[in-house]
Every structure is written in C-alpha cells, then in structure tokens.
C-alpha positions in Angstrom: 86.1 113.2 106.1 89.3 115.2 107.0 92.3 113.0 107.4 95.5 114.2 109.1 98.8 112.3 109.0 101.9 113.2 111.1 105.2 111.7 111.9 106.2 111.1 115.5 109.0 113.6 116.5 111.5 110.8 117.3 111.2 109.2 113.9 113.9 111.2 112.0 116.5 110.4 114.7 115.5 106.7 114.8 115.8 106.5 111.0 119.2 108.3 111.0 120.5 106.0 113.9 119.5 102.9 111.9 116.9 101.9 114.5 114.4 101.8 111.7 115.1 100.3 108.3 112.0 100.8 106.1 113.2 98.4 103.4 114.1 95.3 105.5 112.3 95.7 108.9 108.8 94.6 109.5 106.7 97.8 109.4 103.2 97.5 110.7 100.1 99.6 111.0 97.9 99.2 114.1 94.5 100.7 114.7 93.5 102.6 117.9 90.2 103.9 119.1 89.2 107.6 119.6 90.2 107.3 123.3 93.9 107.2 122.3 95.5 110.6 122.4 98.4 111.0 120.1 101.4 112.8 121.6 103.6 113.5 118.6 106.4 115.0 120.8 106.6 112.3 123.5 105.4 109.0 122.1 108.3 107.2 120.8 107.7 103.4 121.1 104.7 101.2 120.7 104.2 100.8 124.4 103.0 104.4 124.4 100.0 103.4 122.3 96.8 102.9 124.3 93.4 101.7 123.4 94.3 99.6 120.4 91.1 98.3 118.7 89.8 94.8 119.4 87.3 92.9 117.4 86.6 90.3 114.8 89.1 90.3 111.9 91.7 92.4 113.8 94.9 90.9 115.3 96.6 92.8 118.1 99.6 94.6 116.7 98.0 95.4 113.4 98.8 94.4 109.9 102.2 94.2 108.2 102.8 96.7 105.4 103.5 94.9 102.1 105.4 96.0 99.1 107.3 98.8 100.8 109.3 101.2 98.7 111.4 104.3 99.1 111.7 106.6 96.1 113.7 109.7 95.6 112.4 112.4 93.2 115.1 114.8 92.2 112.6 117.4 90.7 111.0 117.9 94.1 113.9 116.8 96.3 111.6 114.4 98.2 111.9 110.9 99.5 108.6 109.0 99.4 108.0 106.1 101.7 105.2 103.9 100.4 103.5 100.5 100.6 100.5 98.6 99.4 97.1 99.6 100.7 96.3 97.9 104.0 93.0 96.1 104.7 91.3 94.2 107.5 88.8 91.9 105.6 85.5 90.8 107.2 86.3 92.9 110.4 83.9 94.2 113.0 85.9 97.1 114.6 85.8 100.8 115.2 89.0 102.9 114.8 90.0 106.6 114.8 93.8 106.3 114.4 96.2 104.2 112.3 99.7 104.0 113.9 102.7 103.1 111.8 105.6 101.5 113.6 108.6 99.1 113.3 107.9 95.8 114.9 111.3 94.2 114.2 112.8 94.7 117.6 110.0 92.6 119.0 108.7 94.2 122.1 106.3 97.1 122.6 109.0 99.0 124.6 111.5 98.7 121.8 109.3 99.0 118.7 109.8 102.5 117.4 106.9 104.6 116.2 107.0 106.2 112.8 103.7 108.1 112.3 100.0 108.1 112.6 96.9 108.9 110.7 93.9 110.6 112.3 90.8 109.7 110.3 89.0 112.7 111.6 86.1 110.6 112.9 85.5 107.0 113.9 85.6 104.5 111.0 83.6 101.3 111.6 83.0 98.0 109.9 80.5 95.2 110.6 81.6 92.0 109.0 83.2 94.1 106.2 86.6 95.4 105.2 88.3 98.5 106.5 90.9 99.5 104.0 93.5 102.2 104.3 94.2 103.5 100.8 97.6 105.2 101.0 98.1 108.4 99.0 99.5 107.8 95.5 102.5 110.0 96.4 103.4 107.8 99.4 102.4 107.1 102.9 104.7 110.0 103.8 107.4 112.1 102.2 110.4 113.8 103.5 111.8 116.9 101.9 115.6 116.7 101.3 116.7 120.3 101.3 
C-alpha cells in the first residue's frame, strides 16, 4: 500500500510563531474517512477536518502522541520530529487519513494542524488493533539549509 505524508502549509509559520511546541504541547493524531479531502494549502486548524472516524475503540479527537522527540542530525542538516507508534486497540473502524495536530489550545478552531498521512486506501479493523508505525527516521523531517 502506498503511503503519502505531507505537512500542512501553515505548519512552518505556526512552529516559528510558537503556536506549536512539539516538546511540551499535547500533539494528537486523529483518523478520518476517505470522504475527507485534505487541503494542504488552506486547512490550518482542526475545525477544517471533516469526516473523523467513529466506532468502537476510537475516541473523537484521536490519540495523544507519546514519547515525542526532536533530533537534529548535523550530517544531513535535518531536524526529525518523532514519537512512539500510535495504536487503537480492539477497535472497529475504517480510516483513510491520519491527521497530526496540536490539541493544546483546546478548541477545534484554535488547534493548529501539523500534517497528515494518506494510507493510499482504506484501513479497517474489526475488534482488532490499528497501529501507525512511524518511520524510523521520524514522523517527519525538516531540512535545515
């Protein structure tokens, strides 16, 4: 299955303006169905996300990322943002997208979007776990050049 991950266009400015603090804020990943249409250039807050999944084992708003880290690698001039893999145990859901966002401000209209993953096709579970295994190099990296 082809997987595509992209940052929302507003993310770098929100990071630079200290609206997002990867280390100390509550960063979450929510799941959306295939009827959500990502708009990388215009979606900027969680209230832009439509068609969040519902079902057994899934709580609206998604799961909190645990063990977040930011690591700079001087040899490649990259900053890697990472966290522990995310799982919804014993869930009965169908998802196409994983949306990463900062839930610290507290309302959908003020919770900034970071990025999203397109699984390439629907991923379903029936009383089983859905797990997102983040890339060993990080959820995403930024080149510092």
